[in-house]
N, C-alpha and C positions, 0 to 999 in steps of 0.2 A: 504494500500500500504506500508506504513512505517513499520508496524508490520510484514509484510511478508518478507521484505527485508533481515533481519538478517538470516532468514532460508535458503535463496537462494544465498546469497552473503557472502562468508567466509571472505573476506577482510573487508567488512562493519561490520560483526559480531565481528571481532577481537577488534573493538573499544569498545565494550560493555562487553567483557569477565570479566574484573575486577569489573566493576560496578555491573553486575549481580551476581557475586560471593559474593560481599559485601552485596547486598540486601538479597540473600539467607541466608547468615550467620546471619544477623540481625534478619531475620524472625525466624530463628531457636533458637536464644538466644538473647533476648532483654536486658538482664541484663547489658551487657557491654556498652549499650548506654543510660541507664536511666539518668545518670547525664547530659550528653550533651543534651538529649531531654528535660529535665526539664529546663535547661538554655535556650534552644531555645524557649520553651513555654513562659518563663518569658519575654524574649526579644520581642517576637511577641505580647504579651499583651501590653508591653510598647509602641511598635510601633503603635498599634491600638489606644492607649491612646493619642499618639502624633498626629495621623492623624484625630482622632475624639474626641477632648477634651470635646465637649458638649454631648457626648454619644448619638448622634442622630442616627447614622447608626448601631452601634453594642452594644447596652446597655446590651444585654443578656450575653456577654462575661465577663462583669465586675461584674455581680451579684453573680456568683458562684466562682469567682476567688479571692483568697487572697494569695499572695506569702508568703511562709514560710521563705525562705531565699533569700537574694539577689543573682543575678547570679554570677557564678564563673568567674574570670578573666583569 
């Protein structure tokens, strides 16, 4: 239902025009987002560490992860 709504309701579709253009642009060229995506990954791993300090729920994420640089501010 939701997926079909933008195709049939132009006013509703207008809300997503910018978002869809950004997603298409990122899909075409990810180089512009690598730094931000790397920072996001570092922060997500840190959040998992905060939420699961005993490595009970997500141990596999920490085995292969070693941050090379701290996140950018």
